[in-house]
Structures are given as C-alpha cells and as structure tokens.
Backbone bond lengths (Angstrom), bond angles and torsions (degrees), N, CA, C in turn:
res aa  C-N    CA-C-N  psi(-1)  N-CA   C-N-CA  omega(-1)  CA-C   N-CA-C  phi
1 M - - - 1.436 - - 1.488 107.08 -
2 A 1.398 113.97 148.03 1.518 115.11 -170.57 1.567 102.04 -79.87
3 A 1.371 114.43 152.66 1.462 118.78 171.95 1.557 114.25 -77.56
4 R 1.328 114.89 135.46 1.367 119.64 -176.07 1.576 106.54 -119.90
5 H 1.382 112.40 147.46 1.506 117.04 -173.90 1.470 111.84 -93.79
6 S 1.327 121.35 -23.97 1.480 119.41 -179.24 1.515 107.19 -119.46
7 P 1.443 114.02 148.02 1.430 117.15 -177.69 1.546 114.83 -61.36
8 W 1.275 112.75 136.81 1.545 118.72 179.82 1.527 104.85 -108.40
9 S 1.329 118.15 146.89 1.425 125.10 177.85 1.588 102.21 -76.67
10 E 1.406 111.42 167.33 1.434 119.51 171.82 1.564 113.23 -54.82
11 K 1.323 114.01 -39.81 1.467 119.85 177.55 1.400 110.27 -57.51
12 D 1.433 119.05 -47.77 1.384 124.14 179.34 1.568 115.47 -62.91
13 E 1.300 113.84 -37.24 1.450 117.69 172.42 1.578 114.48 -61.30
14 R 1.390 109.23 -47.48 1.480 113.68 174.73 1.603 116.40 -57.95
15 Q 1.301 113.90 -36.04 1.424 118.14 -175.62 1.649 105.86 -75.97
16 Y 1.372 114.13 -38.73 1.415 116.90 172.84 1.465 115.59 -56.03
17 Q 1.300 117.13 -45.13 1.446 124.04 -179.24 1.538 107.51 -66.54
18 H 1.319 121.91 -42.72 1.457 127.57 -178.24 1.550 107.34 -60.95
19 V 1.339 119.57 -50.58 1.399 125.15 -174.19 1.646 109.99 -70.62
20 L 1.328 112.10 -36.73 1.532 117.60 170.38 1.461 116.95 -57.84
21 E 1.313 112.72 -48.57 1.517 115.27 -179.58 1.599 108.80 -66.84
22 S 1.302 114.86 -41.67 1.462 120.43 -178.46 1.574 109.89 -56.57
23 E 1.296 112.80 -46.95 1.422 115.95 179.84 1.545 117.12 -70.16
24 L 1.296 113.37 -30.17 1.460 118.78 173.53 1.554 111.21 -66.91
25 Q 1.346 110.24 -43.19 1.502 113.22 174.58 1.443 114.51 -60.51
26 R 1.372 121.16 -28.15 1.401 123.31 178.83 1.525 108.09 -82.62
27 G 1.200 122.24 0.43 1.519 124.93 173.70 1.435 115.76 92.29
28 R 1.228 115.92 17.46 1.554 121.15 175.09 1.542 110.33 -73.12
29 S 1.259 114.59 146.28 1.552 116.95 174.02 1.636 106.82 -61.59
30 R 1.377 112.46 164.75 1.485 112.52 -178.35 1.525 108.49 -70.12
31 D 1.290 119.60 -42.76 1.495 119.89 173.77 1.547 115.94 -47.74
32 R 1.189 111.18 -52.94 1.467 124.02 -175.91 1.552 109.54 -65.88
33 A 1.398 115.02 -44.47 1.455 116.94 173.06 1.549 112.43 -64.17
34 E 1.291 121.89 -41.81 1.431 121.04 173.82 1.478 116.87 -60.85
35 E 1.327 116.12 -38.34 1.515 123.17 170.97 1.488 113.09 -55.36
36 I 1.316 111.91 -55.92 1.535 121.18 179.65 1.583 110.85 -51.82
37 A 1.464 110.55 -50.67 1.395 118.79 -177.68 1.575 111.64 -58.38
38 A 1.294 109.99 -49.14 1.549 116.24 -176.20 1.667 109.31 -61.54
39 R 1.359 112.39 -42.62 1.505 115.51 -177.14 1.561 108.15 -67.69
40 T 1.323 116.28 -37.31 1.462 117.07 178.74 1.515 113.41 -59.41
41 V 1.454 113.67 -48.98 1.401 115.69 -177.29 1.546 110.03 -65.74
42 N 1.284 114.68 -42.62 1.532 120.52 -178.08 1.545 107.67 -59.79
43 A 1.378 119.72 -45.57 1.406 115.84 -179.68 1.589 110.82 -61.70
44 E 1.219 116.70 -39.32 1.478 120.69 177.65 1.466 114.20 -59.56
45 R 1.335 114.29 -38.77 1.454 123.96 176.81 1.535 109.25 -64.76
46 R 1.353 117.95 -44.63 1.375 119.81 -176.82 1.549 116.42 -69.11
47 E 1.427 109.86 -37.02 1.416 119.88 172.66 1.419 117.88 -57.81
48 S 1.369 113.40 -36.65 1.512 122.64 178.81 1.492 114.90 -88.75
49 G 1.348 115.57 1.85 1.447 118.31 -178.34 1.361 120.28 77.24
50 R 1.312 118.44 18.05 1.467 121.95 -178.60 1.441 116.87 -96.05
51 T 1.307 118.63 20.82 1.423 121.12 175.78 1.598 109.26 -126.74
52 P 1.302 119.61 148.70 1.441 118.11 -175.45 1.497 116.46 -66.76
53 K 1.394 116.16 -28.11 1.411 117.20 -174.97 1.629 107.85 -124.08
54 R 1.440 111.03 95.69 1.384 115.32 178.21 1.538 117.83 -64.69
55 R 1.268 111.94 -25.29 1.605 113.80 175.95 1.395 112.96 -72.48
56 T 1.263 122.82 -27.47 1.494 121.60 179.99 1.486 107.39 -74.00
57 Q 1.271 116.72 107.73 1.531 122.67 -179.38 1.452 116.63 -116.13
58 G 1.258 121.98 13.88 1.467 119.62 -175.03 1.407 110.56 66.95
59 T 1.365 114.43 -152.97 1.467 119.44 -172.87 1.551 110.59 -110.00
60 G 1.298 117.03 -0.75 1.435 120.60 -178.22 1.543 111.94 84.37
61 N 1.257 116.53 160.86 1.384 122.71 175.92 1.598 114.46 -53.48
62 P 1.237 122.49 123.96 1.452 119.93 -175.06 1.461 109.64 -68.41
63 D 1.280 127.23 -16.43 1.349 128.10 -176.27 1.678 107.71 -86.76
64 T 1.326 115.52 -11.96 1.455 119.33 -175.12 1.605 102.38 -90.04
65 P 1.378 115.89 133.77 1.503 123.46 -179.63 1.469 107.85 -56.11
66 L 1.272 118.68 147.06 1.447 122.55 178.66 1.580 114.42 -54.52
67 D 1.377 114.14 -41.84 1.392 121.07 177.73 1.521 116.22 -52.58
68 E 1.349 117.24 -26.82 1.425 127.60 -171.23 1.608 111.16 -95.36
69 R 1.360 114.29 -10.63 1.451 112.44 -177.72 1.539 104.43 -87.98
70 T 1.445 111.89 173.71 1.441 117.96 -176.50 1.452 106.94 -84.68
71 R 1.344 119.37 167.72 1.455 122.30 173.87 1.548 112.46 -62.05
72 D 1.238 115.10 -36.91 1.506 117.64 -178.17 1.560 110.44 -66.68
73 Q 1.442 111.34 -37.02 1.518 113.77 179.02 1.465 109.10 -66.87
74 L 1.291 116.75 -39.83 1.424 120.18 179.12 1.468 116.56 -68.46
75 Y 1.370 116.21 -32.98 1.526 124.58 174.19 1.474 102.53 -60.56
76 N 1.365 120.40 -52.80 1.491 123.46 -170.12 1.614 105.99 -61.39
77 R 1.331 114.51 -45.21 1.471 113.31 -179.88 1.583 114.13 -65.70
78 A 1.340 114.93 -31.58 1.461 117.92 175.63 1.620 109.59 -68.00
79 R 1.266 114.86 -29.45 1.472 119.35 -178.39 1.588 106.56 -72.17
80 E 1.305 113.51 -40.29 1.582 118.81 -178.14 1.575 101.69 -66.24
81 L 1.244 121.52 -36.08 1.503 121.84 178.68 1.440 115.77 -76.53
82 G 1.332 116.11 -16.50 1.525 117.83 -179.48 1.495 108.80 80.80
83 I 1.231 123.19 24.06 1.489 127.54 173.74 1.546 113.77 -67.00
84 P 1.360 114.40 111.44 1.518 116.10 -179.35 1.452 112.67 -66.99
85 R 1.272 116.34 157.60 1.525 129.21 168.91 1.561 106.76 66.92
86 R 1.292 118.06 18.22 1.485 118.45 -174.48 1.519 115.31 -65.54
87 S 1.377 112.21 -22.91 1.541 110.01 -177.67 1.465 111.01 -70.34
88 R 1.352 121.43 -22.95 1.466 126.58 -176.49 1.549 108.54 -87.55
89 M 1.373 122.99 -5.08 1.290 125.34 -171.62 1.501 116.40 -83.67
90 S 1.363 122.50 142.71 1.484 121.84 174.42 1.533 104.09 -79.60
91 K 1.331 117.51 171.94 1.397 125.97 173.12 1.529 113.31 -49.19
92 D 1.299 115.77 -51.32 1.473 123.89 -176.92 1.575 108.93 -62.19
93 E 1.339 114.49 -39.16 1.433 116.33 179.72 1.533 113.10 -69.72
94 L 1.334 111.20 -42.05 1.519 115.36 172.93 1.503 118.85 -58.56
95 V 1.344 113.53 -34.77 1.653 119.77 174.95 1.494 102.85 -64.78
96 E 1.302 124.21 -52.88 1.405 129.15 -172.44 1.598 108.52 -57.74
97 A 1.360 114.23 -48.88 1.547 115.70 -176.83 1.496 110.84 -69.99
98 I 1.298 121.02 -30.99 1.502 126.33 176.18 1.499 104.84 -67.25
99 R 1.239 118.50 -50.76 1.480 120.06 177.19 1.341 118.57 -50.97
100 G 1.422 112.99 -37.09 1.467 121.28 179.69 1.585 113.24 -70.31
101 R 1.329 114.86 -19.74 1.462 118.62 -174.57 1.566 110.97 -107.68
102 E 1.385 121.57 -15.47 1.456 120.19 -174.68 1.464 106.50 -96.63
C-alpha cells in the first residue's frame, strides 16, 4: 500500500482499496494502480474540503487532456518537468510549455 502523508478516514481507505482493485483488474501495474487510487481519494478529499490546501491539486489525471486540466494542475506538472518561469504563465502558456516537454 502506498504511503500517505495525511490521515484518511475509514471511508477513504475503503475507496482506495476499491479503486486499487479495480485498476489492478484492468491490468495496471501495482505502482500505477496505487497512484491512481491515491489520487482519486485525495481529489475527493480536496473537493469536500477535507485537506488544508485546496489549491494544491496534484497534476491531474494523466488520461485527461492538458486543455481540460486546471491551471494549478498544469502548474504542478510544469514544476515536475522543471519548466522555468512557470509562475508567470497563463493556462494556455502552461499547456504549450508542457507539450513541448512531453
């Protein structure tokens, strides 16, 4: 099971296990299934206001097109890729910069 930094409720743990099993059944690797499950639970926690920083949204679902992700998700992905001057970029500029790196 993946390490988590914030306490999850029993419901969060059940949701994590359910998503994990579903992703494994779909043929995902254990590491990838754990990542998807954790992101799913954390997104739910964020949407319901149970995390301290609502703006921190990870990088979004990797299967979601860049144009459909939030600016904050794009910013976080740009940070992972080491794109300079990202804090001054608009959403469209972030999309273009990320596409240039992926």
